[in-house]
N, C-alpha and C positions, 0 to 999 in steps of 0.2 A: 402220183409218189414214187422214188424208185425204190428198188427191195432190200428185203432186209439182210442186215451184213452181221457178220461173225467176229468182227475186230476192234470191238467198241469203237464202232463209228455211228452217230446219229445218223436218220435217215430224215433228210429235207423232203419237203413239202414238192420242190422243185430246184431243181440241180445248177438250171440260169440263173444268171445275172441280167441286170439292165435289160432284158429284153430274150436275152440269150435263150434258144430253145436246144440246142445241142445235150445232149447229158454228159456232164461233169466225165473223166475219161477217167479218175481216181474216186470214191468216193471217202468222204471227208472223213476224218479221222477227230471226234471233239476233245478239243486240246483247252483250257480253263484260261486264257491270254494269249498275249501274243508271243511267248515263245516259250524254251523249255530250255532252262538253264543246265547245263553240264560242266563236268570241270573241263579245264584247260579251255573255254569258251567253243566248247564245239560244237556238232551242228545239233539240230531237235532231238537227233535219235530215232526218228519215224522209219517206219519200213518204207523201203523203198523200192524200185521197179529191180526187179531180177537183173547183175550184168552176165551179160555173155562172158562163158569160159574160155579165159583169152588160151592160143593150140602152144603157145610154150613162153617163159618168162622169158622178159626181154634180155637178150647179151648189151646190150647198148643200156643204158638208159637217157633218153632226151628230155629236159626240164628246157619248157618254153618261161621265157622271161620277157617278151613285149610281142606284140601283135598292132602292127602299125599299117597304113589305119584302122581303128575298128570297125568302120565301118566304109564301103568299096563302095564308088560309082565306078563307073564305064572306061574314065579315064586314071582310075589312081595304080599305081604303082604297089602291090602290099611286098611287108619288110617284116622277116620272120628271124626272131632273137634267141637264141637259147644259148645253153654246155651240154655236151652228150658225154656220158662218162662206161669207162666199161664196166661193164659189173658181174662178168665173169671172173675167174682165178687164173684165165693165160690171156697174154695179147692177142690185141686186134691187129693182122694187119691189116696196111692202104684201103682203112676209111675211109669212106668220102658220104658226104651228107648232103642229101638233096630234098627238092623241096617240089612237094606229090599236093596230087589234088584230085576228085573226083569230076568229069566232065561232063557226068552225066545226066547230074541234077542238083537242078537249087531246092533245097528242102520250102515247102512250104506249109505243113499241117504236122500236125502232132502224131496221125499214124505214121507216117513218114519218119521221124525222129524214131519210135519206139521201135520200128524194126531197126531201123542201124544200131541203136544201141542194143538189141537183143546179137546182132549177128558177130560173128566174130571181127576182129581190127586189122583179118586180111581181107573184107568185102566192107564193100565194095574193093574192088581190086586198082581201079582207080589210071593214074598214071603221072610217072615223074615229069618234069617241068626240067626240058632240056635246053636253056638259054645258059650263057654263061655266070651269070650274075647267082643263077638259081642252083648251082652245085659249086663245092669247095672243090679247090685243086691244089690246097698250100697244107694237109694235113699230115703230122710226121707219119713215117711209115708204118709206126711202130707206137699201138696204143696198150702199155703196159695195163696191168687188174688195179681198180680204183685210180686210174688215171683221166683227166679228163680236159677235153679242148671244146672252147668257146667255139659261134657259128655266128653267120650272119649269108639270109638266103631273101633272094627278091625277086620279084617280078610283074608284067604290067598284067591289068584285069587281062589283058590281050592276046598276051603271051598262056596264060592260064588257059585259054580257051572254055569259060563258064559257059554254062546252055543263056540266053537272051532270057527278060524280065526280071522280077525280083526277087528274093530268098537267101536262103541262107545255104552259101557253099563251104563243103567238106574240103578245107585245105590239113595238110601237115608237113614230116619232115621225114626221111627214109634215112637208114643208117643203114650201109654196105660194103661188106668187108670182102675185098681182093676184085671187087666190079660184080662178083656171081651170086653171094646170099645176102638177103633183108636180115642183117640180126640187130634190128629196133624200127621202132618206130613212135609216132606222136600226131594226135590230130585233133584238132580243134574246128569249130563253127566261124564261119566268118559272112557276117551280113551283106547281100548285094542289093543295093538301094538308092534309086532315081526318083520313082513315082512317090507322091503324098499318101497315106494310109490311116484310118484313126485311130487315133492316140487311144492308150492302152494307160489307166489309170495306175501308178504306182504307189502306194504308200510303204514308205520306211519306218520301221522302227528301232532305234539304237537303244539296246539293252547295257545299259551299266550296273553291274554284279561282280563281285569275288568272295570265294569260298571265306565265310569267318577266320577273322585271326584272331580279334582280345581276347587276352584270358582272364585280364582285369584291367580297371582303369590305369592308360598309357604305359599299359604291357601288353604286347604282341608276342603271335609265337611265329617266329622267322620274320624273311623281310619279302615276302613272296610278293603283298600289297604292296609296297613302298617301292619296287622294281616297276611295278604296273602303272606305277604314278610318274613314276620318272619321264622325261622327254623321249618318245619312241617306245615306251608301252603301252600293254593293250588299252588299260583304263585311260589314260591318255589320249590317246589317237582318235578311241569312242568316246570321248567327249566335245575332239574337233570333229566328228564326225555328227555327233548331235546339233554343233550350234550352227551348220546348215540350216539354209529358212525354208526347206522345200521336205525337211524332214520331220519326226514324232523321236519322242524320246522317251524310256522309263527306268526310274533307279529305285533301286535296293535301299531304304531307308538305313539299314543296318551298316551297309559300305559307309553312307555319308556320318552316320557317328563314328567309325573308326576314323574314317580318314581326318573326321576331327580331330580326336585323341591322336593322330603323329602330328598333326599341322601344329598341337598344342606342345610338343616334344613327349618324345615315347623312348623304350628301353626293348629292343629283345631278349624273348626270351629262350635260350637252347636249350639242347637236349637235356645235359646235366643240371638243367635247373641254373646255369651261372647266365645273370645278364651283362647285356652290353649296350652302351646307346646307340639308338636308330640314328638311319641315314638321311631320311628321307622326309623330312620335316617340313625344307622349304618345297620339295614337288608337292606334298599334302597341300598345305596351304599355296600354293598356285594353282594346286585343281581344283579346291573349293572356291575362290574369287573366284574363275572359267566359269566354274557352275552356276553358282549364284550369276551368273550373264547371260543364263539358256532362256527362252524365250516360253514363260511356265506354262503360257496359252498351247505349245506342242507338246507339256510334259506328265508322265504319269508316274504312279508306283507301285511297284511290286510290293508283293506282302514281304513284310519280315522276314530276313534271312533266306526266301525265296522255299519255302517247305515243299517238301515232297506231296502234292495234294490229295496224291493215286491213293499211296500207301497209307496214309495217315487216313484217308477215309476206310479205306477197304480196312484195317484195321481194328474198324469199331470199338474204337478207347476211345469215348467222352470226353476224358481228360485230354488227350493231344488233341483233339476236335476242337476242346475247350480253347486248347493252351493258344492253337493258331486263330481263332476267331479274335479272343482277348486280345492279341498284340497289334490285332486294326483296331483305328488307327495309329499310327505312331504318333498321339502324342508329346508333344518338345522338338519334333524331327523338322529338317528346313520342306519334308516330303509330305507332310501330314494335312496339308490343302489341295495334294493333288490327286486326281483320280486314279482307281484302284485299275489294275490287270493285275492276274493271275495267273502260275504258268506249272500245270502239273508236270515234271518232268519225264519224256519219254514218248510224249505225247497223246497217249490212251487213260480212257476214262472210263467208268461204270455211274451208274444212276447217283451211287453213294457218291460221289465225285461230286456229280452236277452240282447236288441236295449244297452240298458243303459250300463248292462255289457262290451260286445262289444267297448262303448265309452270308457270305462275305458283304457282299454289294457290290459287286463290282462295275467300273463301265462299260466294260464288252467280256462278254465270251467268245472265240473264237475258236477256228477248225483248220485242221490243221489238212489239207488237201492236197491233189496233182496241181497242176498249173492251172492257174488263173484263178482267183478269189473272190469270194462275194458277200453279203451282209444277210442275215437273216434275223428275224424277229420273233420273237415267244412273246403268249401274254403275259404282261407282270413280271418281267425278267429282262436281263441284260441282253442286247442282242448278240448273234454268233456274230464269229467273221473267219471266214476261211482265209490259211497263212499256208504262202506257194512251199513246202514242203523241199521242193528241189531246186528253188532258188538259186542257190549258192552251189549247189552236189553235184555239178558236171558227171553224166554218169558214162559218157561217150572214151573209150577206153582207146589203147593201153595204158596200163601206168607208168608215169605220174600223168594223172588226168584232171588233176584241181590245182593245178599251179595260179597263180593271178592273173595270167592274161587267159587263161581255158575260162576261169570263172567270169569274168568279165564276159568274155566271148556269148559264153550259155546265157547271161542275163540279158545280157540284148539279143540273144537268139531266142529264146520264151517269149520275149513280148512282139516281136515282127511276126512270129507265124500264130500266138494269139491275133494280135492286126488282121495280118493277111487273113488268117481263119473265121472272123466275125466279119470281114467287107466278104468277101466271096458268098456269104451266105445269107446280107444283108443285115447283121446283128449289131448288136453294142459290143465292144470286145469285154470280155470280161478284168477285171481290176488285178493287180497284183499284188499283196501283202509280205512282205520283206522282213527277215527277223536279222538285225545287225548287231552280233554279238563278239565277233575278233574283230580284231586289225587287218585279219585278210580280208575277212567278208568289207571292208567299211572301205580299202582300197579301192574293191572291184565295187559297190554301192556305188561310190563317188565319181564314175566314169560317165563325162557329160552326156547328159539324155541326149539319146536323138530323136526324130522328128517322126516318131511314131510309139513316144511315151509322152505321158504328162504329171511331172510329181505333186502330190497334194499330200496335208499332214491326216494321218488317220482320223481323226472328231471329220476333218468333212467326208471322209468314205462312211463313216459311220450315218453322218447325216443322209446320208444317201436313200433313195426309197429301197427297204429292203423287201428278202423272198419269202415268202411265210414257212417258219418252221414247225414241224409235228411230232418230231422224237419219233420213237423211244433211243435207248442210248442201250445197247447192246453189249452185257458183260466184254470184256478185251480178251481177245485171243493171244496179241502179242505184248510185250515189254514189260510181263509183271515180274521174269526171272531178274531183270534190271533193276526193280524200284526198291525201295530203301532194305534195309535188309532187316527181317524181323528183332535181331538182337539189338541193332540200331533202335528202333523204336521202343523195346525193353529199357533200355537205358536211356531214353530221352523221360519217360514218365518217372523213372527212376528220379532220373536229376530235376524233373519241374516237384516231385514231393519232396525232397531234400530241399529246393532253395524257397518253397513254402514255407517249410521247416526253420530255415535261415530266418527268413525276415521277421519271421511271430518270433526267435528268440532273439532278435538283434533289436538292443530299444530304438538304435535311428534307424529309418526303414533306408533311409537313401545310403547307408552304407552296404545292405545286400543287392543281390543283382534281382531284376527283372524275373520272375518266375516264366510267366507266359512269353517273352520276348524271348529270353534265351534258351528257352520248350523250343521255341519254332524254330530257331538258328540250328540247334541241335538235330530238327529234322529236315535240315536244308537237301535242297536238291542235287548240292554240291560234293554229297556223302553217298549216292548212288550207291550200288554192289558192282563193285571193280574199281572204282574210280577214289582218289583220296583218303585212302581207309589213315595215311601217317602224318597226312594233314590234319584228318578229323584227331585222331590222337591225340596232334600236336595241340588241338585249341583245346581240346573236354578234358584229357591228364589231368594241368593244372587245377581247371577247375573242382576236379573231384579231388583232388588234396585236399584245397583249400576248405570243402566242405566235409570233409572226411576230419580236419581236426576241429573244425568248428562242431559239428555234430557230434563226431567218436570219443567226446570223454578227452582228448589227447589236452587239450586247450584248457577244460573244468574239471575241476578237482573238486569232489565230496568228501568230507574228512564228517566223522561218527565217533562217538565212542564201542567199544565192541564189546565191553559189558557195562549192563544196566543193571541196578538194581532197587524193587519197587517195594513198599513196605503199607501205599494207603491205593486205593483204587485208583486214582491219577498222581501222577509223576514227571518227569522232566528230566531230558537229556540235549546237551548242546549239539548242533550240527552246524560245519563251517563250509562255507562253497570258497573258494580263490578262483580267479579270473587272470589265467596270462596271455587272453590274447589279446588281442588292441582295440577292440571293441566292446564295448558294454553290452551286459547281457540279463536279459528277463527272466528268472526260471523260477520254478516251484520243487521242493522237496515232496514228493510219493512214497508213500510205505507197504509195506504188506507181509501180515504174516502166515506163522501156518495153520495158527489157529484163531481164525477169526471172531468165532463165537467166543471167545475167552477174552483176546486182546484184540485190540485195534491201535492206531496212531492215524491219528486225524495229518492229512496234509498239510506242509506249510504254506502258505499263500504266497504271491509274486514276489518274487527278491530281487533288487536290480545290483548287479554285482559290477562295476566300473574295470576297468581295463586295471592290471597288478593289485589289485583290490583284492580284499578276504573278508567276507560277513559272516557272523555267525548267532543265528539263532536260535529256539529252541524249539523241541518237540516234543509232542504234552502224548504219553502213553494211557492209554484207558482200559482199566484191568478187571474183571469179571469174576476172576479165582485165584486160585495161589497155581505156581508152579513153572518152568521153565521155559520160553518161547523164543522161537527164533526170528526175526522179522529180517527186510532186504527193504533198504532206504535206498533211492535212486532218483537223479534230477531229473526233470524234464520242462517243456516248453508249458505255456499258461493253457493250450489245448488238452495238453498230456502226452505227448509225443515224449516217449525217454530218452535218454540220453546220456551215453557215456556208460564206464560198468557197475557197478551195483555194488553196495557195502550193507555183511552182512553185521546183524547186532545181535548180541545175547540177550533177553531180557528175565532175570530172575523174580516174580513177584510173592509174596510170602505175608503173612499176617493177616492178609485179606479176612477171610473168614471171623479169625478169631476178632481182630476190631469191630466186624459188625456186632458180634456177639455182646461184646461190655457194653457200647453201644445200646443195643436192647435190653440189656442188663441193668445198666447204669437209668434207663430212661423208665424202666418198670417200679425203681426204687425210688425216684424221686419222682413217678405219678402215685405210689402207694402214702410215701412221708406227706406229700402233699393235700392228699384225701384226709389225712386220722388227723393233720393240722387246722384245717376248715372245719372238720366236725368239731374240735374243741374250740374254735375258736366262736363260735356259734351258740354251744351249750355257755359258754359264761358268760356271753351276750343275752342272753334267754335268763338269765338267774340274777341279772340287774335287774333286769327290768321288774322284775317282778318283787324284788326286795325298795323298790324308790316308792314313795305317795303320789297315789293319782295326782294330778297338776290339774283334771279335768274337771267343771262344777258341775253339780247334778243340777235337772231342772227347776227341781223344788226349790234351792236355795238361792237360781237362777229367779224364779217370782218373789221372793219377799223380797228385793230387792228394790 
């Protein structure tokens, strides 16, 4: 077993995969999913190897646009195209761009690449290629600040003078001023391969999700989602990538619901409250049609709204974890029957997060580690899968280091190095799991697989023989500042409470929002610290306004008499409820008094009030003594949550005691009078009986007969 870690990472029983005995370069960080969805579909947000400190900013920034061919053989010609831009505030004179390479090394193992990344970009020194096609000779004599020039440089492998064998060649472009000073450079790695090498299994998962935008049925906050669905938009490109036969895909059910709203016709809510017709209805309908054509055997679903599981679990709030759990599975969604993948953003978890993940019963749990991936088994729990954190994040500087060709070359190099290393040690190459969540990543992942790669769906990788994992999970030392702000958690809990009250208040449950799903979206990883705060407010603000209108009493009015007089123990006074909302409600009226021992007012039970209607009912106070009393009337839900402002009632109870004595004295008079009359009646009956002859015959007379 590997040594314990201190960064929220699990400790697998074996660091290898497929018989691989070598220790992983980077201990895996537990991630409960195949991705971490961050705003702008950015990278996983995990801690990557430290980059070298660059000696000086680049005075001329060089952006690569293509590197062809992506894989070289010994007869190939390498062609590099791009753009050079003057980044300083003074002109660059006599700029020349030259092809450059490291003639001393072909990189074949991870340790070499680690050393290369850690070194300044001026090392190794290398050499410029001095053939006519490998340098420019026709650039302007002066390049002003901010100005750019395109370039195309090429050389054969023989002219590059690379070492023999197979490996990754370090090549690049240098910018020289006046032929004496290097003012800019860019580098990348290009595989040089002629022999066959064992294939690395590559499982790509295309992830489709976006920040929540629907504020109510058929109304969205802004056109961001629509723009992503349009041709060339992020979600349009990702859907095309998901349609490839050799990849898996995962989708947020909330995204499907929102795209469905757009496809039916929608309106866009502006910041000032104005609404306008949406412009991407056709794009949404086309996207949904294409989505329905995807191979569902390769599909997965994400949790509703991709909540920040780390923040939710660490909060310890059962109402939040309960909402996330209750939102699964998304009944009625086109993704309801798909297996679940989870995604705690940022890539770190603790034991509580893993417990929450297991309660959600995912199809798999994943590890985000270094180069190479493996499958780990757990007793009575879902398998764990390592995700290659650095797959789409080239570390080789200087900046810009993540252009499309540089990312593509990085993907090719990482798998080649894994294949060569495993081959040299007589082991099976470790698989690589990639998360594709942006258009740029989709383009890089779509590069044709070379002979040392074998594409396969994630399910096939999960079915492979796993490595046992014994845990445990340490508390994460990184990424805690990036998780959801506590104020976001508090507002999500308040939102859920208000939504539950709204569901109870409205007579038609279909008119209220699903409290658990909306809360899960309110906890979305898209709302993490420093990301999309304005977009979150645009999504949340209209919801809060609608709830305030519903629960704050602005749409419901309670009317009662200000003064009530009672002359008996029980009385009555009218109570009116007016509904100015466009939804029918079910309410009670509850009362409190300043002296409940002397006067009480029972609550008025459930009353249904339709839109625009006023219902008048009756309150029945009960007094046990004379006096003046203050009472308060208020609307409430059936369960007792109070709604809106209260109304004051002044009750005057008089003659309560006198009426009682009158009853008592009257009762006594009736009792005494009744007794006297009864005595007289009995005496008269006795007197009559004495005066009348006895009709009964004597025994003697009876015998004489």
